[in-house]
Every structure is written in structure tokens, then in C-alpha cells.
C-alpha positions in Angstrom: -27.1 -3.9 -71.5 -24.8 -6.9 -71.5 -22.4 -5.2 -69.0 -25.1 -4.2 -66.5 -24.1 -6.7 -63.8 -20.4 -6.0 -64.3 -21.0 -2.2 -64.1 -23.1 -2.8 -60.9 -20.2 -4.8 -59.4 -17.8 -2.0 -60.3 -20.1 0.7 -58.9 -20.6 -1.2 -55.7 -17.0 -2.4 -55.3 -17.1 -1.5 -51.6 -20.0 -3.9 -51.0 -18.4 -6.7 -53.0 -15.1 -6.3 -51.2 -16.7 -6.2 -47.8 -18.9 -9.2 -48.7 -15.7 -11.2 -49.5 -14.1 -10.2 -46.3 -17.2 -11.0 -44.3 -17.4 -14.5 -46.0 -13.8 -15.0 -44.9 -14.3 -13.8 -41.3 -17.5 -15.9 -40.9 -15.9 -19.1 -42.2 -12.8 -18.5 -40.1 -15.0 -18.0 -37.1 -16.9 -21.3 -37.7 -13.6 -23.0 -38.1 -11.9 -21.6 -35.0 -15.0 -22.2 -32.8 -14.8 -25.9 -33.7 -18.1 -26.1 -35.5 -16.4 -27.7 -38.5 -13.3 -29.9 -38.8 -9.9 -28.3 -39.4 -9.3 -28.4 -43.1 -6.1 -26.9 -44.6 -7.8 -26.7 -48.0 -10.7 -24.7 -46.7 -8.5 -22.5 -44.6 -6.4 -21.6 -47.6 -9.5 -20.8 -49.8 -11.2 -18.7 -47.1 -8.0 -16.7 -46.6 -7.6 -16.1 -50.3 -11.2 -14.9 -50.6 -10.6 -12.4 -47.8 -7.3 -11.2 -49.3 -8.9 -10.7 -52.7 -11.7 -8.7 -51.0 -9.1 -6.5 -49.4 -7.3 -6.0 -52.7 -10.6 -5.2 -54.5 -11.2 -2.4 -51.9 -8.0 -0.6 -52.9 -8.6 2.8 -54.5 -7.1 1.5 -57.7 -7.3 -2.3 -57.9 -5.8 -2.2 -61.4 -2.4 -1.0 -60.2 0.2 -3.6 -61.2 1.1 -4.5 -57.7 -2.6 -5.2 -56.8 -3.0 -7.3 -59.9 0.2 -9.2 -59.2 -0.8 -10.0 -55.6 -4.4 -10.8 -56.6 -3.1 -13.2 -59.3 -0.7 -14.9 -56.9 -3.3 -15.3 -54.2 -5.9 -16.5 -56.7 -3.6 -19.0 -58.3 -2.9 -20.5 -54.9 -6.6 -20.5 -54.0 -7.6 -22.0 -57.3 -5.0 -24.8 -57.2 -6.0 -25.7 -53.6 -9.7 -25.4 -54.4 -9.4 -27.4 -57.6 -7.5 -30.1 -55.8 -10.1 -30.4 -53.1 -12.9 -30.3 -55.6 -11.3 -33.0 -57.8 -10.9 -35.2 -54.8 -14.7 -35.0 -54.4 -15.1 -36.0 -58.1 -12.9 -39.0 -57.5 -15.1 -40.1 -54.6 -18.2 -39.6 -56.9 -16.6 -41.7 -59.6 -15.6 -44.5 -57.2 -19.1 -44.6 -55.7 -17.9 -43.4 -52.3 -19.5 -39.9 -52.3 -21.9 -39.0 -49.5 -23.5 -35.7 -48.8 -23.4 -36.5 -45.1 -25.7 -35.4 -42.3 -24.5 -31.9 -42.5 -24.7 -31.6 -46.3 -24.3 -27.8 -46.1 -20.6 -28.2 -45.1 -19.8 -30.8 -47.7 -16.2 -30.0 -48.9 -17.0 -30.8 -52.5 -19.8 -28.3 -52.7 -18.0 -25.6 -50.7 -14.8 -25.9 -52.7 -16.9 -25.5 -55.9 -18.4 -22.3 -54.4 -14.9 -21.1 -53.4 -13.7 -21.7 -57.0 -16.4 -19.4 -58.3 -15.9 -16.7 -55.7 -12.1 -16.6 -56.2 -12.3 -16.6 -60.0 -15.0 -13.9 -59.9 -13.0 -11.7 -57.5 -9.8 -12.1 -59.6 -11.7 -11.2 -62.8 -13.2 -8.1 -61.1 -9.7 -6.9 -60.1 -8.4 -7.4 -63.6 -11.4 -5.8 -65.3 -12.2 -2.9 -63.0 -12.6 0.4 -64.8 -13.6 3.3 -62.7 -14.6 5.4 -65.7 -17.1 2.8 -66.9 -18.7 2.4 -63.4 -19.0 6.2 -63.1 -20.5 6.5 -66.6 -23.1 3.8 -65.8 -24.0 5.4 -62.6 -24.5 8.8 -64.3 -26.8 7.1 -66.9 -28.9 5.4 -64.3 -32.0 7.4 -63.4 -32.4 8.1 -59.7 -35.7 7.4 -58.0 
């Protein structure tokens, strides 16, 4: 019961991987069309999310080379995201933080989301077990 969500994510790894790639493509599109300012922190994070999505789509994401690349990409994304997020906390502590008119593109909030997404994708790559996902699917009654 505790692993229900994790098993669902494993069973639907194609959906999860494609969702990560779509997030990356949409955010790159918004950037390249000039709807948001050019941010090297954001560009790095969105690229890492897309690359991790691609690695999660591999037939065996637990292969050592997949895990190695996923770990390197995630380390870069987490350092960049953590730096950007911490800069937001500094502004909060100095009383300079503002959500802005377009609060939905606030870098502090978006970097926090990116940290969660990158960490989650890395953990999925490292924890993926095809046999557990298949067993869970076999135990789930069809409707």
C-alpha cells in the first residue's frame, strides 16, 4: 500500500518521461518566444528536466551509464536550482522579495518546483524496478 504511487510511476514511466520532456519543451518555447526574460538558471533547470525525462524513457534506466548521466545532470540542475532558490530566500530575509505582477513566473517559486521535479526524476531513475511495476500491474484488477 505504501508503494502504490511509486509503483504507479514505474508502471507509467512513459507518461512520466514524456511529461518531463513536455515541461522542458513548453518552458523552452516560452523562453525562446520572449514571453519571459532570458535566465541562465532557468534554462539549465529546464534542460536538465528534459534530459532526465529522456533517460527515464530508456528501456533500462537502471543501467549504470543511465544512472551516471542522470546523477551528473541532476547534480548540475540541483546546484543551479538551489543557488537560484537561495537567492530568493536572501531577498525574502532582506525584505526585498516581491511576487511581481506576473507571480506565476516568479523565479523563487519556479526554482522550488524545478528542485522537486529534478529530485523526483533522479529518484525514479535510481529506484526503478521493472519486476515490481509488472507485479503491481498484475495484482491490479481491471475494470
